C-alpha positions as MATLAB code, in Angstrom:
seq = 'XXXXXXXXXXXXXXXXXXXXXXXXXXXXXXXXXXXXXXXXXXXXXXXXXXXXXXXXXXXXXXXXXXXXXXXXXXXXXXXXXXXXXXXXXXXXXXXXXXXXXXXXXXXXXXXXXXXXXXXXXXXXXXXXXXXXXXXXXXXXXXXXXXXXXXXXXXXXXXXXXXXXXXXXXXXXXXXXX';
ca = [
     -42.385   24.288   12.825;
     -43.533   22.614    9.328;
     -43.793   18.812    9.006;
     -41.887   18.210   12.305;
     -43.329   17.588   15.738;
     -42.684   20.255   18.331;
     -41.539   18.213   21.411;
     -41.504   20.117   24.791;
     -39.189   18.871   27.774;
     -40.417   20.513   31.112;
     -38.501   19.432   34.301;
     -38.619   20.887   37.854;
     -39.902   19.653   40.769;
     -39.172   18.073   44.126;
     -41.362   20.345   45.804;
     -45.076   21.932   45.069;
     -43.398   25.451   44.362;
     -41.538   24.377   41.615;
     -43.742   21.435   39.982;
     -46.915   23.370   40.462;
     -46.037   26.484   38.096;
     -44.612   24.127   35.500;
     -47.959   21.991   35.185;
     -49.163   25.356   34.799;
     -46.867   26.231   31.998;
     -47.648   22.965   30.125;
     -51.476   22.953   30.717;
     -50.870   26.661   29.195;
     -48.788   24.991   26.207;
     -51.341   21.910   25.108;
     -54.027   24.357   25.090;
     -52.241   26.873   22.885;
     -50.824   23.813   20.599;
     -53.936   21.838   20.516;
     -54.026   22.623   16.414;
     -50.016   21.416   16.127;
     -48.366   18.137   16.306;
     -46.949   18.613   19.843;
     -45.849   16.541   22.902;
     -45.397   17.786   26.050;
     -43.107   15.581   28.618;
     -41.881   16.318   31.673;
     -38.449   15.020   32.932;
     -38.468   14.096   36.841;
     -37.481   11.716   39.850;
     -39.312    8.990   41.781;
     -38.637   10.353   44.379;
     -40.245   13.839   43.941;
     -43.627   15.294   44.282;
     -43.627   14.754   40.369;
     -43.828   11.307   40.298;
     -47.574   11.407   41.222;
     -48.670   14.950   40.141;
     -47.491   15.155   36.662;
     -49.581   11.986   35.940;
     -52.364   13.220   37.695;
     -52.200   16.538   35.568;
     -52.307   14.063   32.475;
     -48.629   14.225   31.263;
     -46.420   11.605   30.751;
     -43.143   11.355   32.896;
     -39.580   10.290   32.162;
     -37.883    9.244   35.403;
     -33.902    9.908   36.098;
     -31.630    9.329   39.202;
     -31.328   12.761   40.483;
     -31.071   13.868   44.358;
     -30.990   16.866   46.196;
     -28.007   18.916   47.450;
     -29.571   21.054   49.915;
     -30.180   19.984   53.375;
     -27.893   16.771   53.075;
     -25.138   15.106   54.750;
     -21.349   15.250   54.054;
     -21.747   11.942   52.750;
     -24.907   12.308   51.097;
     -23.810   15.355   49.380;
     -20.735   13.313   47.560;
     -22.769   10.433   46.392;
     -25.019   12.554   44.596;
     -22.020   14.902   43.198;
     -20.566   11.208   42.043;
     -23.945   10.267   40.210;
     -24.139   13.337   38.514;
     -22.271   12.430   35.398;
     -24.135    9.508   35.440;
     -27.621   11.192   35.482;
     -26.111   13.862   33.187;
     -25.774   10.970   31.134;
     -29.581    8.888   31.484;
     -30.820   12.583   30.202;
     -28.815   13.071   27.264;
     -29.170    9.309   26.072;
     -33.088   10.353   26.775;
     -32.800   13.220   24.641;
     -31.114   11.814   22.011;
     -33.350    9.206   21.745;
     -36.479   11.586   21.627;
     -35.138   14.381   19.831;
     -37.128   17.520   22.307;
     -37.332   20.928   20.633;
     -36.809   23.059   23.539;
     -36.494   22.311   27.155;
     -38.146   24.146   30.453;
     -36.873   24.099   33.572;
     -38.825   25.342   36.814;
     -35.901   24.850   39.456;
     -34.842   22.438   41.290;
     -32.122   19.734   41.280;
     -33.869   18.036   38.289;
     -34.389   20.880   36.461;
     -30.628   21.609   36.326;
     -29.765   18.383   34.579;
     -32.809   18.607   32.077;
     -31.775   22.328   31.160;
     -28.014   22.015   30.838;
     -28.695   18.414   28.990;
     -30.924   20.573   26.560;
     -27.819   23.581   26.789;
     -25.113   20.789   26.116;
     -27.358   19.422   22.880;
     -27.775   23.157   21.574;
     -32.006   23.102   22.049;
     -33.387   26.098   23.040;
     -33.554   25.989   26.715;
     -35.756   28.308   28.906;
     -36.349   28.840   33.048;
     -39.099   29.835   35.221;
     -38.375   31.972   38.403;
     -41.576   31.699   40.682;
     -39.667   33.491   43.960;
     -38.379   36.905   44.455;
     -34.841   35.532   45.075;
     -33.901   32.410   42.843;
     -32.442   29.496   44.004;
     -29.291   28.189   43.450;
     -30.361   26.344   40.317;
     -31.853   29.216   38.240;
     -29.125   31.356   39.205;
     -26.802   29.359   37.716;
     -29.014   28.159   34.460;
     -29.774   31.762   34.047;
     -26.222   32.067   32.205;
     -26.884   29.505   29.687;
     -30.624   29.397   28.730;
     -32.168   31.676   26.079;
     -34.771   33.077   28.040;
     -35.739   33.635   31.905;
     -39.567   34.175   32.618;
     -39.806   35.650   35.992;
     -43.291   36.123   38.510;
     -41.748   39.435   39.840;
     -39.693   41.860   38.846;
     -37.436   42.472   41.770;
     -36.220   39.150   40.469;
     -34.277   40.712   37.397;
     -31.546   41.639   39.274;
     -29.562   38.389   39.417;
     -30.324   38.001   35.710;
     -28.875   39.565   32.467;
     -31.854   42.114   31.343;
     -31.804   40.989   28.073;
     -32.840   37.086   29.063;
     -35.382   38.283   31.311;
     -39.332   38.650   30.874;
     -42.241   39.788   33.619;
     -44.809   37.440   33.115;
     -46.450   36.761   36.111;
     -46.676   33.464   37.869;
     -48.348   30.634   35.900;
     -51.855   29.029   36.933;
     -53.114   25.331   36.743;
     -56.430   25.364   35.144;
     -57.933   23.679   38.443;
     -57.159   27.498   40.094;
     -58.358   29.365   37.074;
     -62.308   27.525   37.142;
];
């Protein structure tokens, strides 16, 4: 990308199972793009583990007011669904302001909003799936994204085979050392 800063948004969270692989991907991208003008940012929530793990890893994070549906009461689910357009609007405004080059989701409810916003703005979109059986978010997003990076080949049956690439589970730098 000559003369243009590569801006990467990574989103996922709520649990370590989503955020740790996302941080590993961010670290690897930062290492590989060290000679290029690039910026790697996260999109998350203040309530998820990403709120403190991402800054500890040295990456900026922008927060939206997303909330999960799974494991909530009917009233909480309805409130979350009502807030969904607001969260999408927050994300679209943020993306229009920073103009990301691509969006990567690692699963979880906040990942859905980020990747869907990237899809709506016609950005390159990707998901990473760390589990043998993908969650609801990645099963839905699998239809919209450009590429799906899998840890296990058994997960491929849930996605369009032309989009799938089995790459293994990304490891954070701290684990590799």
